[in-house]
C-alpha positions as a printed Julia matrix, in Angstrom:
163×3 Matrix{Float64}:
   0.0    0.0    0.0
   1.45   3.37  -0.93
   1.45   6.5    1.26
  -1.2    8.34  -0.78
  -3.74   5.65   0.07
  -3.02   5.96   3.79
  -3.6    9.72   4.06
  -7.42   9.65   3.89
  -7.53   6.81   6.41
  -5.2    8.62   8.81
  -7.19  11.86   8.48
 -10.46  10.11   9.34
  -8.87   8.31  12.28
  -7.38  11.43  13.89
  -9.49  14.35  12.68
  -9.49  17.15  15.22
 -12.23  19.33  13.76
 -15.72  18.58  15.03
 -18.7   20.16  13.28
 -22.47  19.84  13.16
 -24.99  21.74  11.08
 -28.51  22.57  12.2
 -30.85  23.93   9.53
 -33.94  25.74  10.77
 -36.43  26.44   8.0
 -39.53  28.57   8.62
 -42.39  26.99   6.69
 -44.9   29.85   6.42
 -47.63  27.67   4.95
 -47.51  25.19   7.84
 -46.6   27.89  10.42
 -43.7   25.79  11.67
 -39.95  25.64  12.07
 -38.56  22.52  10.43
 -35.27  21.51  12.06
 -32.68  19.22  10.5
 -29.49  18.48  12.44
 -26.57  16.86  10.63
 -23.77  15.09  12.51
 -20.87  12.81  11.75
 -22.26   9.49  12.96
 -19.16   8.47  14.92
 -19.05  11.84  16.72
 -22.74  11.71  17.66
 -22.4    8.11  18.81
 -19.41   8.96  20.99
 -21.11  11.98  22.62
 -24.44  10.2   23.1
 -22.82   7.04  24.48
 -20.73   9.14  26.87
 -23.86  11.0   28.03
 -25.86   7.85  28.79
 -22.96   5.72  30.03
 -23.35   2.85  27.58
 -22.29   2.02  24.03
 -25.2    2.68  21.66
 -23.53   1.64  18.38
 -25.45   4.21  16.35
 -26.17   3.14  12.8
 -25.05  -0.46  13.2
 -26.95  -3.73  13.34
 -26.14  -3.79  17.07
 -27.67  -0.35  17.76
 -29.33  -0.26  21.17
 -33.15  -0.34  21.07
 -33.27   2.69  23.37
 -31.11   4.89  21.12
 -33.98   7.07  19.83
 -35.22   7.73  23.38
 -31.7    8.68  24.53
 -31.18  10.8   21.41
 -34.39  12.77  21.97
 -33.47  13.4   25.62
 -29.96  14.46  24.59
 -31.2   16.9   21.94
 -33.73  18.41  24.39
 -31.06  18.8   27.08
 -28.47  20.39  24.79
 -30.56  22.74  22.61
 -33.09  25.5   23.08
 -34.85  27.92  20.76
 -36.48  31.27  21.62
 -38.4   33.88  19.64
 -39.08  37.17  21.45
 -37.87  35.58  24.72
 -40.55  32.89  24.4
 -39.07  29.4   24.65
 -40.17  27.16  21.81
 -40.72  23.45  22.34
 -40.03  21.03  19.52
 -41.52  17.71  18.51
 -38.85  15.08  17.95
 -39.54  13.36  14.64
 -36.66  10.9   14.45
 -33.27  10.15  12.96
 -31.81   8.84   9.75
 -28.36   7.24   9.7
 -26.64   7.3    6.32
 -23.27   5.68   6.97
 -20.95   8.48   8.1
 -23.69  11.07   8.59
 -26.72  11.09  10.84
 -29.69  13.41  10.39
 -31.98  14.26  13.29
 -35.38  15.81  12.57
 -37.58  17.98  14.77
 -40.37  20.52  14.3
 -41.71  23.49  16.21
 -45.37  24.23  15.54
 -47.39  27.47  15.62
 -44.66  29.86  14.48
 -46.23  32.67  12.45
 -43.07  34.65  11.79
 -39.42  34.87  12.72
 -37.66  38.2   13.23
 -34.9   36.87  15.42
 -34.14  33.38  16.68
 -32.13  32.89  19.86
 -30.43  29.48  19.96
 -28.46  27.61  22.58
 -26.53  24.53  21.46
 -24.13  22.5   23.56
 -24.44  19.45  21.32
 -21.37  17.19  21.41
 -19.52  19.54  23.79
 -19.53  16.73  26.36
 -17.24  14.72  24.06
 -15.31  17.29  22.01
 -13.9   20.54  23.37
 -13.39  21.89  19.82
 -16.96  21.14  18.68
 -18.53  23.82  16.46
 -22.29  23.86  15.9
 -23.48  25.96  13.0
 -27.1   27.07  13.12
 -28.53  28.17   9.76
 -31.92  29.91   9.68
 -33.95  30.22   6.5
 -36.95  32.55   6.75
 -38.37  35.61   4.99
 -36.42  34.69   1.83
 -33.18  35.06   3.8
 -30.53  32.65   5.01
 -28.42  33.66   8.02
 -26.2   31.6   10.26
 -24.12  31.63  13.41
 -21.45  29.32  14.74
 -21.59  28.25  18.35
 -18.81  26.62  20.36
 -18.03  25.56  23.9
 -16.88  29.13  24.68
 -19.97  30.7   23.08
 -22.83  28.22  23.19
 -25.67  30.62  22.45
 -26.45  33.42  20.07
 -29.15  35.22  18.13
 -29.79  35.18  14.42
 -31.52  38.39  13.37
 -33.31  38.74  10.06
 -33.81  41.95   8.16
 -37.34  43.33   8.03
 -39.21  42.69   4.83
 -39.72  45.73   2.66
């Protein structure tokens, strides 16, 4: 095996950059916020397993039956959403594991409009001190985002007023 074939394997084994993406889409027709969280499966598995104190084996044939329950509790504990200082509660829809990436879906109902969204995210901070969580809001024909980290785990995304 030559050295060029080893580089991708070594990078995956020792990557030191940890990133998740949460997309929050305001669906005006349904009056809801549709939330999609995207994680590297191994990172989410490590953080979730560490949180609950047992190996969950996310995305494998040996995945623990209780994984979805633990995942919902974990997401609720490590995220919050506010509009106009009103805390919003989400419905957990489920997860989809596609090999190296896991998608988690949630929805917040009865949201007429979004001027500013305050978000707190400490997802995966329990396992990775360098974890970065990007929150991307799409509403009012605008897309704005913020990046949250262990040092700054909350922030507000403000949208421009429609003209």
